[in-house]
TORVEXPA-288528 format. One record per atom (N, C-alpha, C): x, y, z; atom name; residue in three letters; residue number from 1. Coordinates in steps of 0.001 Angstrom, whole numbers, plus 524288, in hexadecimal, padded with zeros to 5 digits. Layout:
<rs>
X,Y,Z,CA,ALA,NUM;
...
</rs>
This chain:
<rs>
835F2,80490,7C4B2,N,MET,1;
835C0,809C2,7C09F,CA,MET,1;
832DA,80D04,7C1C8,C,MET,1;
83617,811B1,7C45A,N,SER,2;
83404,81723,7C36B,CA,SER,2;
82FAD,818AD,7C29C,C,SER,2;
82D71,81C38,7C3E3,N,ILE,3;
82968,81FB7,7C04C,CA,ILE,3;
82AD8,821F7,7BD9A,C,ILE,3;
82EEF,824A6,7BDF5,N,GLU,4;
83171,82811,7B8DD,CA,GLU,4;
8331D,824B7,7B5DB,C,GLU,4;
834CC,8201F,7B49A,N,MET,5;
835CE,81DE2,7B0CD,CA,MET,5;
831BB,81B2C,7AF8F,C,MET,5;
82D1A,81978,7B170,N,GLN,6;
828C5,81807,7ADD8,CA,GLN,6;
8281E,81C46,7A9CF,C,GLN,6;
8272B,82182,7ACF0,N,LEU,7;
824C1,825F4,7A992,CA,LEU,7;
828B5,82729,7A549,C,LEU,7;
82EB0,8237D,7A46B,N,GLY,8;
8308C,824CF,79FD2,CA,GLY,8;
8343C,829F6,7A0D7,C,GLY,8;
8357F,82C32,7A424,N,HIS,9;
839A7,83173,7A515,CA,HIS,9;
83A0C,8332A,7AB0B,C,HIS,9;
83E5B,835E7,7AA65,N,ALA,10;
83F65,837B3,7AF78,CA,ALA,10;
83C4E,83B01,7B207,C,ALA,10;
83CF4,83B46,7B7CE,N,PRO,11;
83865,83D3F,7BA64,CA,PRO,11;
83965,8437B,7B83E,C,PRO,11;
834E0,8459C,7B8E3,N,ALA,12;
83492,84A8F,7B726,CA,ALA,12;
83564,84F27,7BDBD,C,ALA,12;
8364C,85395,7BC83,N,LYS,13;
837E9,8569E,7BF6E,CA,LYS,13;
833AF,85940,7C42D,C,LYS,13;
83326,8592F,7C79A,N,GLY,14;
82E62,85C63,7CB74,CA,GLY,14;
829D1,857FF,7CCF2,C,GLY,14;
826D4,858A1,7CC1F,N,PHE,15;
82211,856D6,7CF11,CA,PHE,15;
82238,850AC,7CC97,C,PHE,15;
82264,850AA,7C6F4,N,MET,16;
8206D,84B9F,7C58C,CA,MET,16;
8261E,84722,7C5C4,C,MET,16;
82B01,849D2,7C8C7,N,SER,17;
82F68,846F4,7C952,CA,SER,17;
82D3E,84507,7CFE2,C,SER,17;
82A2D,84787,7D374,N,GLY,18;
82AD8,847EF,7D7E2,CA,GLY,18;
825BE,841D0,7D889,C,GLY,18;
82243,843F8,7D3F4,N,TYR,19;
81D78,83FE0,7D49D,CA,TYR,19;
81EA8,83ACA,7D3EA,C,TYR,19;
821DF,839A5,7D052,N,LEU,20;
824B3,8356E,7CE20,CA,LEU,20;
827C1,8321A,7D24D,C,LEU,20;
82B37,836B4,7D655,N,GLU,21;
82EDB,831FE,7D8C7,CA,GLU,21;
82A61,83145,7DE78,C,GLU,21;
824E1,833D8,7DFE1,N,ALA,22;
822FA,833A6,7E334,CA,ALA,22;
81F88,82CF9,7E0A5,C,ALA,22;
81DE4,82E15,7DAE4,N,LEU,23;
81BFF,82909,7DADA,CA,LEU,23;
81F6A,8235A,7DAE3,C,LEU,23;
824E9,82442,7DA17,N,SER,24;
82744,8211F,7DB7D,CA,SER,24;
8289F,82057,7E051,C,SER,24;
82969,823C9,7E17A,N,LEU,25;
829CF,82208,7E989,CA,LEU,25;
824DF,81EEF,7EB9B,C,LEU,25;
820FC,8208F,7E927,N,VAL,26;
81BFB,81D11,7EBE9,CA,VAL,26;
81BE1,8179A,7E9DA,C,VAL,26;
81D2E,81695,7E69A,N,GLU,27;
81EE5,811A9,7E429,CA,GLU,27;
82410,80DEC,7E679,C,GLU,27;
826C6,8115E,7E819,N,ARG,28;
82AC3,8100C,7EBD5,CA,ARG,28;
8299B,80E22,7F0EA,C,ARG,28;
8273E,810DC,7F4E0,N,LEU,29;
8253B,811B6,7F829,CA,LEU,29;
82311,80D47,7F718,C,LEU,29;
81EDA,80C86,7F533,N,HIS,30;
81AF9,807D1,7F63A,CA,HIS,30;
81D87,8034A,7F5C0,C,HIS,30;
8204C,801C7,7F27F,N,ARG,31;
8243A,7FCF0,7F0C0,CA,ARG,31;
82735,7FD29,7F6B4,C,ARG,31;
82B20,8006C,7F778,N,LEU,32;
82CFA,7FF2F,7FBE9,CA,LEU,32;
828E2,7FEC2,80230,C,LEU,32;
824A7,7FF4F,80237,N,LEU,33;
820D4,7FEC8,805AF,CA,LEU,33;
81FBA,7F9C4,8061E,C,LEU,33;
82035,7F63E,800B8,N,LEU,34;
81EFC,7F23C,80184,CA,LEU,34;
82338,7EEAF,8036C,C,LEU,34;
828CD,7EFD5,801C2,N,ASP,35;
82E25,7ED1D,80248,CA,ASP,35;
82D4E,7EE79,8087D,C,ASP,35;
82D80,7F37B,80B02,N,VAL,36;
82D11,7F2E3,81181,CA,VAL,36;
82982,7F03D,8136C,C,VAL,36;
82536,7ECBB,811DE,N,ILE,37;
82074,7EB07,813D8,CA,ILE,37;
82269,7E5D7,81372,C,ILE,37;
82384,7E318,80F6F,N,LYS,38;
82600,7E03C,80D67,CA,LYS,38;
82ABB,7DDB2,81248,C,LYS,38;
82E46,7E1F6,812CE,N,ASP,39;
83206,7E042,815D9,CA,ASP,39;
82FFB,7DFAE,81AA3,C,ASP,39;
82D17,7E1C1,81E97,N,GLU,40;
82A65,7E14C,822BA,CA,GLU,40;
828AE,7DC75,8221B,C,GLU,40;
82650,7D9E6,8201D,N,PHE,41;
822D2,7D5D5,81EA8,CA,PHE,41;
8275D,7D08C,81F6E,C,PHE,41;
82D5F,7D23E,81D6C,N,GLU,42;
82F8C,7CDC0,81CB7,CA,GLU,42;
8340A,7CDCC,82134,C,GLU,42;
8345A,7D367,8244E,N,ARG,43;
835A2,7D3DE,829E9,CA,ARG,43;
83339,7D0E0,82CEF,C,ARG,43;
82E16,7D021,82BF8,N,VAL,44;
829DC,7CD79,832C7,CA,VAL,44;
82876,7C8C2,82FD6,C,VAL,44;
82AB0,7C66C,82A23,N,GLY,45;
829C5,7C0BE,82899,CA,GLY,45;
824A1,7BF03,826A8,C,GLY,45;
82297,7C3B0,8243D,N,LEU,46;
81E61,7C30B,82197,CA,LEU,46;
81FDA,7C3CB,81C8F,C,LEU,46;
81EA1,7BEFF,818F0,N,LEU,47;
820A7,7BE17,81416,CA,LEU,47;
81CDD,7BC2C,810F7,C,LEU,47;
81772,7BC64,81177,N,GLU,48;
812AD,7B94A,80E29,CA,GLU,48;
810B0,7BD15,80CCD,C,GLU,48;
80FC9,7C226,80E7F,N,ILE,49;
80D43,7C70D,80B92,CA,ILE,49;
810B4,7CA62,8094C,C,ILE,49;
80EFE,7CDD3,80600,N,ASN,50;
8134A,7D0CD,802F1,CA,ASN,50;
81134,7D743,805A5,C,ASN,50;
8155F,7D9C7,8040A,N,ALA,51;
8130D,7DFE5,80720,CA,ALA,51;
80E2F,7E217,8037B,C,ALA,51;
80CE2,7E157,800C5,N,VAL,52;
8087F,7E452,7FE4F,CA,VAL,52;
802EA,7E0D3,80065,C,VAL,52;
8043C,7DA4A,802F0,N,GLN,53;
7FF96,7D981,805D1,CA,GLN,53;
800E2,7DBC4,80A5D,C,GLN,53;
8047B,7DBE2,80D2D,N,ALA,54;
803B7,7DE25,81109,CA,ALA,54;
80314,7E565,812BD,C,ALA,54;
80408,7E7EC,80EDE,N,LEU,55;
80180,7EC34,80AF9,CA,LEU,55;
7FB11,7ECBE,80C53,C,LEU,55;
7FA7C,7E94D,809F7,N,LEU,56;
7F3B5,7E7DE,8099C,CA,LEU,56;
7F23A,7E774,80E90,C,LEU,56;
7F3C0,7E34D,81173,N,LEU,57;
7F2C2,7E1BF,817A9,CA,LEU,57;
7F20A,7E815,81B6A,C,LEU,57;
7F64B,7EAAD,819F1,N,PHE,58;
7F689,7EF08,81DC9,CA,PHE,58;
7F37F,7F203,81BBE,C,PHE,58;
7F1EB,7F2D6,816B3,N,ASN,59;
7ED47,7F76E,814FA,CA,ASN,59;
7E814,7F3CC,81670,C,ASN,59;
7E695,7F06B,8159B,N,ILE,60;
7DFDE,7EDAA,81806,CA,ILE,60;
7E013,7EF95,81E25,C,ILE,60;
7E49C,7EF00,8226A,N,GLY,61;
7E3B3,7F09D,825EB,CA,GLY,61;
7DF1C,7ECF4,828B7,C,GLY,61;
7DB67,7EF70,82B6F,N,GLU,62;
7D814,7ED4A,82EBD,CA,GLU,62;
7D219,7ED32,82B34,C,GLU,62;
7D39E,7EE7C,8246B,N,ASN,63;
7CF0D,7F04F,822C8,CA,ASN,63;
7CCF5,7EA06,81F97,C,ASN,63;
7C884,7EA59,81E55,N,GLU,64;
7C685,7E5BF,81B61,CA,GLU,64;
7C676,7E803,815A1,C,GLU,64;
7C7D0,7E694,811D2,N,VAL,65;
7C7AB,7E959,80C61,CA,VAL,65;
7C659,7E563,8081D,C,VAL,65;
7C431,7E635,80537,N,THR,66;
7C56D,7E2EB,7FEFF,CA,THR,66;
7C86A,7E5D2,7FC9B,C,THR,66;
7CBC0,7E254,7F74F,N,ALA,67;
7CFBD,7E3B2,7F4DA,CA,ALA,67;
7CDE4,7E90D,7F075,C,ALA,67;
7C98D,7E985,7EF65,N,GLY,68;
7C83F,7ED87,7ED03,CA,GLY,68;
7C859,7F28D,7EFB1,C,GLY,68;
7C795,7F360,7F4FD,N,GLU,69;
7C886,7F678,7F929,CA,GLU,69;
7CF9C,7F875,7F866,C,GLU,69;
7D22B,7F4CE,7FA66,N,LEU,70;
7D78E,7F576,7FA79,CA,LEU,70;
7D87F,7F7A4,7F48E,C,LEU,70;
7D7E2,7F725,7F054,N,LYS,71;
7D8EA,7F9A1,7EB7F,CA,LYS,71;
7D56E,7FD5C,7EBA0,C,LYS,71;
7D1B5,7FDF3,7EDD1,N,SER,72;
7D009,804F8,7ECC8,CA,SER,72;
7D30A,8092C,7EF41,C,SER,72;
7D49E,805F0,7F45F,N,ARG,73;
7D757,80A55,7F766,CA,ARG,73;
7DD10,80BE3,7F5C3,C,ARG,73;
7DE6B,80989,7F01D,N,GLY,74;
7E0AA,80A01,7EEAE,CA,GLY,74;
7E5FD,8072C,7F188,C,GLY,74;
7E72A,80383,7F465,N,TYR,75;
7EACA,80001,7F51C,CA,TYR,75;
7EEA5,7FD08,7F106,C,TYR,75;
7E9B6,7FA85,7EE03,N,TYR,76;
7EBDA,7F6FE,7EC57,CA,TYR,76;
7EA89,7F653,7E557,C,TYR,76;
7EBFB,7F122,7E2B9,N,GLN,77;
7E9EA,7F150,7DE62,CA,GLN,77;
7E62D,7EBC4,7DE01,C,GLN,77;
7E2ED,7EB65,7DB72,N,GLY,78;
7E065,7E79D,7DAC9,CA,GLY,78;
7E252,7E3EF,7D92D,C,GLY,78;
7E513,7E0EF,7D7A0,N,SER,79;
7E5A9,7DA79,7D850,CA,SER,79;
7EA73,7D98C,7DB8A,C,SER,79;
7ED7A,7DCF8,7DCC1,N,ASN,80;
7F0D6,7DDA5,7E1A7,CA,ASN,80;
7EE01,7DF26,7E71F,C,ASN,80;
7E9A0,7DF17,7E7B8,N,VAL,81;
7E7AD,7DEA2,7EBFA,CA,VAL,81;
7E567,7DA68,7EDBA,C,VAL,81;
7E12D,7D7E4,7E91D,N,SER,82;
7DE65,7D302,7E9B4,CA,SER,82;
7E3FA,7CE2D,7EBD3,C,SER,82;
7E819,7CEEB,7E789,N,TYR,83;
7EB0C,7CB2F,7E832,CA,TYR,83;
7ECDB,7C9E8,7EC60,C,TYR,83;
7EE00,7D038,7F07D,N,ASN,84;
7F26B,7CF25,7F531,CA,ASN,84;
7ED51,7CDB8,7FA5C,C,ASN,84;
7E6D9,7CEA0,7F808,N,LEU,85;
7E46C,7CEE9,7FBEF,CA,LEU,85;
7E225,7C843,7FBF8,C,LEU,85;
7E2CF,7C6FB,7F791,N,LYS,86;
7E2E8,7C0F9,7F8AC,CA,LYS,86;
7E5A9,7BD58,7F993,C,LYS,86;
7EC1E,7BF0B,7F9C7,N,LYS,87;
7F0D5,7BC3C,7FAE6,CA,LYS,87;
7EFCC,7BD48,8011D,C,LYS,87;
7EF46,7C2B6,80393,N,LEU,88;
7EE3A,7C3E1,809C1,CA,LEU,88;
7E999,7C0E2,80B68,C,LEU,88;
7E679,7BF4B,8089E,N,VAL,89;
7E1F1,7BC3B,80B01,CA,VAL,89;
7E2FF,7B744,80C83,C,VAL,89;
7E5AA,7B50B,80840,N,ASP,90;
7E7A4,7AE56,806B7,CA,ASP,90;
7EB69,7AE1C,80AFA,C,ASP,90;
7ED84,7B294,80D14,N,MET,91;
7F3E9,7B004,810AD,CA,MET,91;
7F02D,7B02D,8159C,C,MET,91;
7ED25,7B46D,816B7,N,GLY,92;
7EA32,7B3DB,81AD6,CA,GLY,92;
7E951,7BB4E,81EDB,C,GLY,92;
7EC2A,7BE41,81AED,N,TYR,93;
7ED69,7C411,81E51,CA,TYR,93;
7E8BE,7C622,81C02,C,TYR,93;
7E2FA,7C407,819B5,N,MET,94;
7DF32,7C88E,819AE,CA,MET,94;
7DB05,7C4A5,817DD,C,MET,94;
7D63A,7C4F1,81C48,N,HIS,95;
7D0A4,7C27D,81927,CA,HIS,95;
7CDEF,7C3DB,81672,C,HIS,95;
7CAA1,7C21E,81338,N,HIS,96;
7C863,7C3CD,80F7E,CA,HIS,96;
7C3B4,7C24A,80F9B,C,HIS,96;
7BE61,7C4CA,80D91,N,GLN,97;
7B9B7,7C32F,80F77,CA,GLN,97;
7B738,7C5D0,809CC,C,GLN,97;
7B383,7C36D,8070E,N,ARG,98;
7AF73,7C5C4,80372,CA,ARG,98;
7ABD3,7C9F1,80480,C,ARG,98;
7AA9C,7CD79,802BB,N,CYS,99;
7A790,7D0F2,80498,CA,CYS,99;
7A139,7CFDC,8047D,C,CYS,99;
79F73,7D0C5,8083E,N,GLU,100;
79A21,7CEBC,80813,CA,GLU,100;
79592,7D0F9,803BC,C,GLU,100;
797DC,7D5A2,80317,N,ILE,101;
7949C,7D98C,7FF72,CA,ILE,101;
795B4,7D7BB,7FAB9,C,ILE,101;
79AA7,7D99E,7F7CA,N,ASP,102;
79D97,7D890,7F3B8,CA,ASP,102;
7A10A,7D2FE,7F3AF,C,ASP,102;
79E86,7CDB2,7F18B,N,ARG,103;
7A1E9,7C9EE,7F25E,CA,ARG,103;
7A685,7C8ED,7F022,C,ARG,103;
7A786,7CD47,7EB9B,N,ARG,104;
7AB21,7CD65,7E7E6,CA,ARG,104;
7B03D,7CDF6,7EAEE,C,ARG,104;
7AE23,7D363,7EF00,N,SER,105;
7B42B,7D648,7F240,CA,SER,105;
7B3CD,7D1F3,7F79C,C,SER,105;
7BA48,7D2E9,7F8D1,N,VAL,106;
7BBD3,7D00E,7FD85,CA,VAL,106;
7BDDD,7D2BB,800B6,C,VAL,106;
7BCF5,7D1D1,80458,N,ARG,107;
7C057,7D65B,80993,CA,ARG,107;
7C1B1,7D3EE,80C3B,C,ARG,107;
7C81B,7D6AA,80D75,N,VAL,108;
7CCB7,7D4A1,80FBB,CA,VAL,108;
7CDA6,7D75D,813A4,C,VAL,108;
7D043,7D495,81929,N,ARG,109;
7D13B,7D70D,81DA1,CA,ARG,109;
7D67F,7D3A1,81F06,C,ARG,109;
7D8F8,7D676,82117,N,LEU,110;
7DD44,7D42F,82359,CA,LEU,110;
7DB7D,7D07B,828A4,C,LEU,110;
7DFD7,7CB6D,827CE,N,THR,111;
7DF4F,7C6D8,82C85,CA,THR,111;
7E4ED,7C97B,831A3,C,THR,111;
7E3E5,7C599,83495,N,GLN,112;
7E67B,7C77F,8391A,CA,GLN,112;
7EDEF,7C7CA,8362E,C,GLN,112;
7EDB4,7C384,83393,N,ARG,113;
7F3E1,7C48B,83075,CA,ARG,113;
7F4D2,7C9F2,82D4E,C,ARG,113;
7F17F,7CAFE,82A4A,N,GLY,114;
7F0D5,7CF44,826A9,CA,GLY,114;
7F164,7D4DB,82ADC,C,GLY,114;
7EE5C,7D370,82EF3,N,ARG,115;
7EFEC,7D8FF,833B4,CA,ARG,115;
7F3B4,7DA5C,834E2,C,ARG,115;
7F810,7D38E,835C3,N,GLU,116;
7FE1B,7D4CC,83634,CA,GLU,116;
7FFC2,7D651,833CE,C,GLU,116;
7FFB3,7D62F,82E50,N,VAL,117;
80219,7D693,8290C,CA,VAL,117;
8002C,7DE21,8284B,C,VAL,117;
7FCD8,7DE86,82A6B,N,ARG,118;
7FD28,7E46F,82B2A,CA,ARG,118;
7FEDD,7E6C1,82EFE,C,ARG,118;
7FE3C,7E562,83336,N,ASP,119;
80257,7E62F,837C1,CA,ASP,119;
8084A,7E92D,836E9,C,ASP,119;
80A30,7E2D6,8347D,N,ILE,120;
80F30,7E4DF,833EB,CA,ILE,120;
81068,7E95D,82FC9,C,ILE,120;
80C55,7E922,82C36,N,VAL,121;
80E1A,7ED42,8297F,CA,VAL,121;
80BF8,7F2B4,829C8,C,VAL,121;
80829,7F25F,82EC8,N,SER,122;
807C0,7F79E,83122,CA,SER,122;
80B64,7F884,83540,C,SER,122;
80EF9,7F5AA,8384D,N,GLY,123;
8139B,7F58C,83A5C,CA,GLY,123;
817FD,7F921,837D8,C,GLY,123;
81821,7F6E4,834C4,N,LEU,124;
81CBC,7F911,82FE1,CA,LEU,124;
81BD0,7FD8D,82E56,C,LEU,124;
81711,7FE7B,82C91,N,PHE,125;
815F8,80484,82C8F,CA,PHE,125;
8161E,809BE,8301A,C,PHE,125;
81515,80663,835BB,N,ALA,126;
815CF,808FA,83A6E,CA,ALA,126;
81ADF,80A12,83AD1,C,ALA,126;
81F13,806C8,83A08,N,ARG,127;
824D5,8076E,83A7D,CA,ARG,127;
825F5,80BB8,83720,C,ARG,127;
824C3,80AE7,832F2,N,HIS,128;
82739,80D8A,82E5E,CA,HIS,128;
82521,81395,83096,C,HIS,128;
8205D,81549,830F8,N,ALA,129;
81D58,81ADE,83279,CA,ALA,129;
8204F,81DA5,835F0,C,ALA,129;
8224B,819A7,83B0A,N,GLU,130;
824EB,819F0,83F3D,CA,GLU,130;
82A84,81BA6,83D76,C,GLU,130;
82D64,81810,83ADE,N,GLY,131;
832B9,81A73,83923,CA,GLY,131;
83339,81EEA,83706,C,GLY,131;
8300E,8203C,8311E,N,LEU,132;
82F69,82376,82EF5,CA,LEU,132;
82F1D,82842,831C6,C,LEU,132;
82B59,828EC,8355D,N,GLU,133;
82B72,82D6A,8388B,CA,GLU,133;
82F9D,82D5B,83C13,C,GLU,133;
831C2,82A32,83F4A,N,GLU,134;
834F3,82BFC,8417A,CA,GLU,134;
83ACE,82BEE,8406E,C,GLU,134;
83C35,82A05,83BF9,N,ARG,135;
84173,82B57,839E8,CA,ARG,135;
83F8E,82FBD,835DA,C,ARG,135;
83AF3,833E6,83673,N,GLY,136;
83B96,83860,8342D,CA,GLY,136;
83BDD,837D6,82D29,C,GLY,136;
839D3,8324C,82BE7,N,VAL,137;
8394A,8327D,826FD,CA,VAL,137;
8352D,8376C,823E4,C,VAL,137;
83014,834A4,826A1,N,ILE,138;
82B35,838BA,8257A,CA,ILE,138;
82773,837EB,82A23,C,ILE,138;
8253D,83D4C,82A8E,N,GLY,139;
8230B,83E5B,82F40,CA,GLY,139;
81D79,83F17,82E71,C,GLY,139;
81AE9,83F5B,832CB,N,SER,140;
81459,84076,8325F,CA,SER,140;
8131F,8445B,82CB5,C,SER,140;
815A4,8490D,82C56,N,ASP,141;
813C9,84C60,82815,CA,ASP,141;
8151E,8497C,82241,C,ASP,141;
81AC6,8483C,82331,N,GLY,142;
81BF5,845BE,81D5A,CA,GLY,142;
8198F,841D5,81BD7,C,GLY,142;
81673,83D25,82077,N,ILE,143;
814A3,838BB,81D8C,CA,ILE,143;
80EF2,83B4D,81D24,C,ILE,143;
80D45,83DE3,81E7D,N,GLU,144;
8076D,84124,81E88,CA,GLU,144;
80702,84446,81875,C,GLU,144;
80B9C,8468D,81642,N,SER,145;
80B80,84A4B,8125F,CA,SER,145;
80BCD,844C4,80DEC,C,SER,145;
80FB0,841E9,80E10,N,ILE,146;
8100C,83D30,80A1D,CA,ILE,146;
80A33,839E0,808C4,C,ILE,146;
8080E,83983,80E00,N,THR,147;
802F9,83626,80D6D,CA,THR,147;
7FF46,83AA2,80B3B,C,THR,147;
7FF83,83F0B,80B5F,N,ALA,148;
7FB51,841A6,808C9,CA,ALA,148;
7FC7B,8447E,802AA,C,ALA,148;
8015C,84312,80168,N,SER,149;
8033E,842AE,7FAE6,CA,SER,149;
8017C,84003,7FA95,C,SER,149;
802DB,83921,7FC8F,N,LEU,150;
800B9,8368F,7F966,CA,LEU,150;
7FACC,83556,7F7C1,C,LEU,150;
7F88B,8367C,7FD8A,N,LYS,151;
7F31C,8377E,7F9F7,CA,LYS,151;
7F141,838A7,7F627,C,LYS,151;
7F371,83DCA,7F65F,N,ARG,152;
7F166,841A0,7F1CD,CA,ARG,152;
7F29E,83F04,7ECE2,C,ARG,152;
7F788,83E3B,7EB7B,N,VAL,153;
7F87D,839D1,7E7F7,CA,VAL,153;
7F713,8361E,7E71A,C,VAL,153;
7F4A1,83381,7EB0A,N,GLU,154;
7F08D,82E5E,7E965,CA,GLU,154;
7EA9F,8306A,7E78E,C,GLU,154;
7E8F1,833FD,7EB71,N,ARG,155;
7E4D1,83658,7E976,CA,ARG,155;
7E508,8384E,7E3C5,C,ARG,155;
7E96E,83C47,7E0EA,N,TYR,156;
7E90E,83D16,7DB88,CA,TYR,156;
7EA53,83963,7D6EB,C,TYR,156;
7ED58,834D2,7D94A,N,TRP,157;
7ED61,82E02,7D594,CA,TRP,157;
7E763,82C72,7D5F4,C,TRP,157;
7E5AA,82C81,7D9DC,N,THR,158;
7E25C,82B61,7D9A7,CA,THR,158;
7DAB9,82D20,7D5B4,C,THR,158;
7DC4C,832E0,7D73C,N,ASP,159;
7D7EA,834D7,7D3B0,CA,ASP,159;
7D9C4,8354F,7CE08,C,ASP,159;
7DF47,83455,7CCDC,N,GLN,160;
7E170,83352,7C7F8,CA,GLN,160;
7DE73,82F0B,7C5BA,C,GLN,160;
7DD1C,82963,7C7BD,N,ILE,161;
7DC8F,824A4,7C5E0,CA,ILE,161;
7D5C4,82678,7C6A1,C,ILE,161;
7D2DD,82771,7C905,N,ARG,162;
7CD74,82893,7C8B2,CA,ARG,162;
7CB18,82E70,7C63D,C,ARG,162;
7CDBB,83125,7C5D9,N,TYR,163;
7CB8E,83676,7C361,CA,TYR,163;
7CD69,8370C,7BD2A,C,TYR,163;
7D26C,834C4,7BC17,N,ILE,164;
7D5A2,83694,7B836,CA,ILE,164;
7D3E5,834B4,7B1DA,C,ILE,164;
7D669,82DF6,7B519,N,TYR,165;
7D5EE,82B12,7B085,CA,TYR,165;
7D129,8287B,7B118,C,TYR,165;
</rs>
């Protein structure tokens, strides 16, 4: 359901209309990104992990992190990240180890299998970046502008959560 429909009215003219369209586009792009990753994994015959788990492995990269750190970075929701980390550990894509200082906390890092998945996603993203630029879909200036704008929206939303409510 579109954001306009959820708000119960047709899109307003002007800035509000553009804002609602941008929100809808961000949602669609995220879902499409997951579909693109899923398609790549089907192509290479890796069917045991899903796109969210593959993206999680990509985002962890070479780091050793806790679930709390992933949540605080804003990548994932609480139960979602805990569930997926457990599944990835059980399937051998991640190592886990209790923190020596805080025994309640578990640190995770990629196994060799996890690094292979990360490399597949990284290769996919590299091909996309190259294709977008080569075909003139978007250039360096355009991607920098989009990124800067999205960071400003992210900062605004973060401030709304932390300071307004």
